[in-house]
GUPAKOL-982547 format. One record per residue (C-alpha): x, y, z. Coordinates in pm, whole numbers, plus 50000, padded with zeros to 5 digits. Example, Ala and Ser with C-alpha at 12.3 -4.5 7.8 and 13.67 -1.06 7.14 Angstrom:
BEGIN
      xx      yy      zz
   51230   49550   50780
   51367   49894   50714
***
This chain:
BEGIN
      xx      yy      zz
   49989   49994   49995
   50140   50333   49893
   50048   50660   50110
   50253   50970   50063
   50470   51044   50351
   50427   51341   50599
   50603   51623   50379
   50492   51914   50245
   50572   51783   49910
   50454   51480   49718
   50708   51179   49757
   50632   51060   49407
   50847   51201   49165
   51107   51082   48869
   51450   51042   48968
   51575   51272   48719
   51335   51556   48841
   51409   51818   49097
   51236   51866   49440
   51103   52207   49304
   50913   52014   49033
   50696   51821   49274
   50361   51974   49335
   50255   52113   49662
   49982   51946   49861
   49701   52152   49986
   49653   52160   50365
   49334   51952   50345
   49537   51687   50119
   49828   51675   50368
   49582   51629   50652
   49415   51346   50478
   49747   51184   50392
   49863   51201   50772
   49524   51069   50873
   49537   50757   50635
   49909   50680   50720
   49788   50656   51072
   49463   50450   50992
   49642   50197   50780
   49868   50103   51074
   49575   49980   51261
   49329   49904   50940
   49184   49571   51067
   48992   49797   51328
   48894   50063   51129
   48569   50113   50876
   48708   50300   50563
   48358   50329   50391
   48229   50592   50644
   48314   50901   50844
   48648   51073   50857
   48830   50772   50695
   48605   50778   50402
   48643   51163   50401
   49013   51134   50383
   49012   50885   50081
   48763   51098   49893
   48989   51408   49945
   49270   51211   49769
   49044   51093   49508
   48906   51408   49396
   49268   51579   49399
   49425   51711   49110
   49721   51535   49191
   49777   51225   49004
   49993   51031   49279
   49709   51109   49529
   49473   50951   49301
   49654   50659   49256
   49715   50642   49644
   49328   50640   49690
   49271   50371   49432
   49533   50148   49543
   49377   50200   49898
   49026   50122   49776
   49140   49834   49615
   49342   49708   49936
   49050   49773   50172
   48799   49594   49964
   48995   49290   49935
   48942   49255   50303
   48591   49413   50355
   48321   49367   50096
   48035   49479   50319
   47753   49642   50170
   47839   50040   50105
   47675   50362   50085
   47648   50574   49755
   47888   50803   49930
   48134   50526   49951
   48113   50431   49583
   48115   50780   49444
   48480   50832   49469
   48562   50490   49348
   48336   50552   49030
   48524   50897   48982
   48839   50739   48998
   48724   50491   48736
   48715   50770   48486
   49072   50897   48555
   49297   50974   48232
   49560   50755   48390
   49532   50369   48350
   49674   50241   48662
   49405   50484   48848
   49140   50324   48667
   49328   49971   48726
   49284   50033   49109
   48939   50146   49116
   48822   49879   48896
   48974   49629   49121
   48787   49802   49412
   48441   49772   49240
   48507   49413   49128
   48613   49314   49511
   48286   49480   49635
   48067   49344   49372
   48079   49026   49518
   47819   49182   49755
   47474   49151   49597
   47378   49504   49746
   47677   49651   49598
   47621   49482   49289
   47295   49653   49239
   47425   49997   49351
   47726   50006   49105
   47498   49948   48802
   47243   50202   48951
   47509   50468   48978
   47645   50431   48629
   47927   50207   48706
   47871   50002   48342
   47994   50271   48107
   48346   50315   48252
   48375   49981   48302
   48297   49926   47934
   48552   50201   47837
   48797   49997   48030
   48728   49680   47861
   48806   49858   47510
   49144   49951   47617
   49455   49775   47505
   49603   49745   47869
   49567   49391   47980
   49516   49488   48327
   49248   49716   48256
   49064   49423   48052
   49128   49177   48336
   48965   49412   48616
   48691   49559   48423
   48552   49212   48271
   48607   49058   48625
   48393   49320   48747
   48120   49307   48507
   48147   48917   48571
   48033   48960   48913
   47775   49225   48843
   47617   48988   48599
   47519   48742   48867
   47245   48997   48986
   46929   48910   48809
   46840   49321   48807
   47179   49375   48644
   47153   49183   48336
   46915   49379   48123
   47105   49668   48204
   47430   49511   48082
   47256   49344   47786
   47148   49699   47670
   47482   49871   47767
   47679   49746   47478
   47895   49526   47692
   47802   49212   47511
   48012   49277   47200
   48363   49354   47383
   48289   49051   47631
   48254   48832   47325
   48554   48974   47166
   48760   48958   47481
   48670   48590   47519
   48904   48538   47215
   49184   48731   47394
   49544   48559   47417
   49564   48627   47768
   49403   48340   47955
   49288   48564   48248
   49078   48794   48028
   48938   48493   47852
   48824   48352   48172
   48654   48663   48308
   48479   48726   47959
   48371   48373   47949
   48256   48371   48286
   48069   48712   48234
   47890   48552   47882
   47820   48245   48131
   47632   48470   48362
   47433   48618   48095
   47295   48288   47987
   47060   48216   48259
   46727   48367   48099
   46576   48318   47778
   46583   48679   47693
   46954   48731   47748
   47056   48409   47579
   46879   48560   47267
   47095   48882   47319
   47429   48690   47339
   47323   48485   47033
   47269   48824   46871
   47592   48937   46991
   47774   48650   46810
   47862   48456   47147
   47787   48119   47018
   48063   48050   46781
   48300   48178   47024
   48183   47961   47304
   48211   47668   47069
   48568   47764   46977
   48653   47784   47365
   48559   47417   47372
   48889   47361   47181
   49110   47553   47448
   49316   47326   47680
   49228   47528   48014
   48949   47358   48219
   48805   47664   48354
   48741   47800   47994
   48593   47455   47900
   48375   47462   48207
   48246   47807   48118
   48190   47730   47767
   48017   47398   47809
   47805   47540   48074
   47688   47853   47864
   47604   47627   47568
   47411   47406   47793
   47198   47689   47889
   47131   47805   47525
   47037   47452   47444
   46768   47488   47662
   46560   47694   47419
   46425   47546   47079
   46587   47827   46905
   46926   47781   47032
   46897   47426   46955
   46819   47479   46602
   47074   47746   46586
   47369   47511   46712
   47219   47275   46458
   47251   47480   46169
   47573   47654   46231
   47794   47408   46455
   47826   47078   46284
   48113   46963   46495
   47964   47047   46856
   47863   46669   46952
   48194   46539   46870
   48365   46804   47098
   48114   46724   47364
   48166   46378   47332
   48524   46399   47370
   48499   46594   47693
   48266   46325   47837
   48539   46058   47767
   48850   46268   47869
   48801   46592   48077
   48792   46715   48452
   48475   46585   48649
   48299   46923   48654
   48358   46965   48257
   48244   46597   48215
   47913   46687   48398
   47851   46995   48199
   47919   46834   47873
   47671   46562   47956
   47417   46818   48069
   47485   46996   47735
   47413   46673   47539
   47110   46613   47752
   46936   46947   47673
   47033   46920   47307
   46863   46564   47296
   46559   46738   47344
   46523   46729   46963
   46515   46421   46770
   46789   46528   46538
   47030   46546   46814
   46902   46243   46987
   47022   46036   46658
   47333   46227   46605
   47469   46195   46969
   47398   45805   46959
   47559   45796   46609
   47858   45977   46712
   47955   45723   47004
   47745   45885   47309
   47641   45586   47440
   47982   45421   47483
   48063   45727   47650
   47767   45731   47904
   47804   45376   48025
   48122   45420   48223
   47990   45713   48396
   47655   45564   48501
   47901   45288   48685
   48082   45591   48867
   48064   45625   49217
   48036   46015   49203
   47688   46112   49215
   47656   46426   48984
   47813   46239   48696
   47544   45962   48745
   47285   46198   48749
   47421   46383   48427
   47462   46040   48227
   47095   45918   48348
   46947   46247   48273
   47111   46240   47900
   47019   45868   47858
   46662   45940   47955
   46624   46188   47668
   46819   45981   47413
   46550   45715   47495
   46262   45886   47372
   46361   45841   47003
   46232   45483   46901
   46533   45444   46670
   46749   45435   46970
   46599   45169   47127
   46801   44893   46996
   47134   45056   46994
   47084   45147   47373
   46976   44784   47424
   47293   44652   47248
   47536   44887   47421
   47513   44677   47748
   47320   44973   47920
   47034   44778   48024
   47169   44572   48316
   47330   44876   48455
   47008   45106   48431
   46842   44826   48613
   47085   44782   48886
   47101   45165   48950
   46734   45151   49068
   46830   44993   49375
   47233   45062   49382
   47178   45426   49373
   46993   45621   49671
   46968   45928   49474
   46622   46033   49391
   46725   46216   49075
   46928   45925   48940
   46616   45685   49026
   46375   45907   48853
   46573   45948   48547
   46649   45574   48509
   46303   45462   48548
   46178   45738   48304
   46431   45613   48056
   46332   45240   48087
   45961   45362   48044
   46074   45516   47719
   46235   45206   47600
   45948   44968   47666
   45701   45250   47500
   45894   45297   47189
   45783   44998   47001
   45612   44671   46999
   45938   44469   47009
   45996   44179   47268
   46054   44326   47584
   46127   44019   47807
   46491   44144   47804
   46377   44382   48050
   46230   44139   48282
   46511   43889   48249
   46753   44195   48367
   46554   44177   48688
   46359   44502   48626
   46030   44436   48853
   46243   44227   49121
   46443   44601   49162
   46095   44820   49125
   45937   44590   49388
   46239   44640   49632
   46212   45010   49594
   45852   45029   49626
   45869   44836   49931
   46145   45052   50072
   46058   45311   50345
   46326   45523   50216
   46167   45571   49857
   46064   45919   49797
   45732   46032   49678
   45861   46132   49354
   46033   45785   49310
   45739   45597   49381
   45525   45818   49141
   45774   45764   48849
   45786   45410   48930
   45403   45351   48913
   45381   45561   48613
   45625   45328   48462
   45403   45015   48566
   45110   45215   48382
   45328   45173   48036
   45460   44818   48131
   45120   44670   48190
   45036   44753   47846
   45313   44535   47705
   45182   44145   47681
   45517   44044   47756
   45553   44228   48067
   45223   44228   48199
   45247   43872   48352
   45567   43964   48550
   45369   44245   48725
   45070   44024   48797
   45283   43750   48902
   45507   43982   49098
   45286   44096   49369
   45235   44454   49231
   44863   44456   49306
   44905   44454   49654
   45126   44738   49627
   44910   44963   49401
   44583   44915   49598
   44683   45119   49872
   44811   45396   49631
   44484   45440   49491
   44409   45639   49814
   44725   45865   49751
   44691   46236   49816
   44911   46284   49494
   44647   46305   49237
   44899   46192   48968
   45008   45904   49165
   44668   45812   49247
   44548   45826   48895
   44846   45592   48760
   44809   45332   49044
   44393   45310   48931
   44507   45281   48562
   44760   45029   48616
   44495   44823   48814
   44264   44864   48537
   44521   44756   48297
   44598   44443   48519
   44224   44366   48527
   44223   44359   48129
   44444   44058   48171
   44180   43868   48424
   44095   43610   48172
   44450   43491   48218
   44523   43568   48559
   44190   43575   48745
   44316   43372   49036
   44546   43695   49122
   44278   43929   49112
   44065   43706   49324
   44328   43708   49577
   44328   44082   49628
   43982   44114   49624
   43945   44210   49984
   44305   44247   50072
   44550   44450   50151
   44363   44754   50283
   44015   44638   50192
   44151   44524   49877
   44020   44594   49522
   43662   44569   49638
   43693   44864   49864
   43886   45087   49591
   43594   45022   49330
   43326   45069   49607
   43449   45397   49721
   43534   45534   49373
   43185   45445   49260
   43007   45582   49549
   42759   45877   49426
   42746   46054   49773
   43112   46124   49781
   43303   46375   49555
   43511   46197   49287
   43676   46292   48993
   43481   46190   48680
   43827   46074   48508
   43902   45858   48839
   43568   45716   48838
   43575   45634   48478
   43861   45443   48554
   43696   45226   48786
   43403   45176   48588
   43628   45046   48311
   43819   44807   48570
   43447   44670   48653
   43402   44622   48270
   43732   44439   48252
   43632   44203   48545
   43288   44125   48403
   43422   44046   48062
   43704   43784   48189
   43494   43511   48179
   43572   43431   48537
   43282   43304   48706
   43455   43382   49041
   43551   43740   48939
   43189   43793   48790
   43019   43678   49114
   43246   43874   49342
   43154   44209   49162
   42774   44120   49088
   42715   44009   49439
   42907   44300   49604
   42647   44527   49815
   42724   44845   49651
   42899   44832   49314
   42654   44768   49091
   42389   44964   49275
   42590   45249   49255
   42691   45218   48877
   42326   45168   48830
   42260   45519   48975
   42535   45671   48769
   42384   45514   48448
   42044   45652   48531
   42167   46017   48547
   41968   46203   48277
   42086   46576   48289
   42443   46655   48336
   42332   46992   48494
   42151   46800   48762
   42419   46550   48835
   42521   46532   49192
   42851   46391   49059
   42957   46747   48971
   43009   46807   49373
   43355   46681   49322
   43660   46694   49561
   43886   46714   49286
   43936   46931   48954
   43953   46751   48617
   44214   46995   48512
   44450   46771   48707
   44409   46491   48482
   44387   46650   48162
   44594   46484   47890
   44624   46167   48085
   44526   45840   47914
   44388   45522   48055
   44454   45227   47796
   44458   45137   47454
   44151   44931   47482
   43949   45195   47655
   44062   45455   47397
   43953   45233   47129
   43626   45126   47279
   43510   45484   47367
   43680   45682   47079
   43926   45872   47302
   44204   46037   47110
   44505   46051   47348
   44655   46336   47154
   44379   46552   47216
   44381   46714   47558
   44090   46947   47519
   43811   46758   47612
   43556   46957   47822
   43355   46844   48122
   43059   46759   47917
   43260   46539   47717
   43408   46370   48011
   43084   46322   48218
   42906   46190   47887
   43183   45915   47880
   43145   45833   48242
   42768   45795   48206
   42820   45564   47883
   43067   45357   48099
   42820   45311   48352
   42505   45243   48140
   42754   44978   47929
   42817   44807   48277
   42459   44772   48372
   42390   44639   48013
   42646   44381   48048
   42511   44269   48384
   42149   44251   48255
   42203   44089   47915
   42429   43823   47985
   42300   43501   48046
   42320   43359   48387
   42454   43021   48255
   42731   43232   48068
   42811   43378   48375
   42858   43066   48565
   43067   42906   48282
***
């Protein structure tokens, strides 16, 4: 720290200059110098951002003497390294004044002080509100490397505050930041890339970055050897890939992007690996990237990461694979890659909720993609692992919900349904029909309905759960069909469809259990006899139909009642009409079938 000594003349002068050439200090300036010399000897106990210490620093800052300004800038820089508390406008004003000095070293000290103070949220906002961006941008345009380092570093910190980002974007800072990300000085590059990254956290700012030409620069940074630059670039590109327009721009203009990202997945630092995979995951929201990532060796790179012991890597890899599994053409490459056993094992080996949710979602996508034989999934132990998770008291609500949603898909496959029926899943699903989570409740009900459709082949399993556990299948059906209880018409329709499946099973035991129940058929008859929707007591529901909009029941149900699963715009009248039609069909089925047929 440099402070002028206690002399009438300034101690800063060239060796070749005479003492008569030194500028004289004004009395006020000399008093300020003397005070600061004393204060700096006990700086740990002094607050320089208020009172007499601030006045003394301000006196030096506003001096016409270059060396006093430099002393003030240097002092502010050193003080702010130790003390980054929220400061007032009075404390920032002399620093911002120094930032506009004609001397580069004074600017350098002032920008360093602002950068230090800008780690505090309140200071970030105040610096921008007081007009700090314009002089910082001028420093960015300076050919002086130190000035570039400090000014860009300060803007990097300022850009972490959401309120500042729009002002930064409109200030003209993005173009010089983009240019400096190509600097030959690594420190400047890092600061500029960090600032660009901080500007990628909202869709609007991402579009402004794209307009400033940042995308090709960020892709170029992937070729740098510095891990920090790689991290900033991959993270920024990952954020840009969140938007449809961003992914399309990358597809149209950056043909080598996937190869570069896959290389990072194979050999890089862990944090760069994670961000590279997350970028691939976001890109894999589009069909074209889903295919390209697999074609360029992405699966071979993901498999070792799924077997890692580091949760962030596993989470990133599982999330990427979940998106890749959406494309039907990727099912066979994924299955042939050896990933399936690893995915199944992760269901129970990983105690991480995100990993489990991503993995079960990927498995669900793979099963749903086409009608090929799915027995390899069962042979890999899928249902044993799923049951273990559903039975675990440690399983989170989100994981259970994902598991049941997957069962809803698996039961539609004829090769997998027997494993679900024989695996004891009905006993796990029945209690979930009373879940307070509407989506979980819905998926449990639909899965039971799908299993009821297999009743002709496994009637004994449905008979076994008729009255257990928790009252069994009959208790679920009776409560969902009771007309004096509020019930969402979609859920009630699922119960009606389940009854239809049981009656059409040709199982005398199941038919007898349904028809002899004291309330099931009686309540269905009441639903079927409703003549006017406006008078329907069923509209007094504790649920909202909106919560289940877009959900589907089963292919058989859709076909039987003309439901278009791609059309989520059904109105209440359509839903209630279908429910009443279902009830009327059940009553017709009960009345019209000959009793001899029921017995056989």
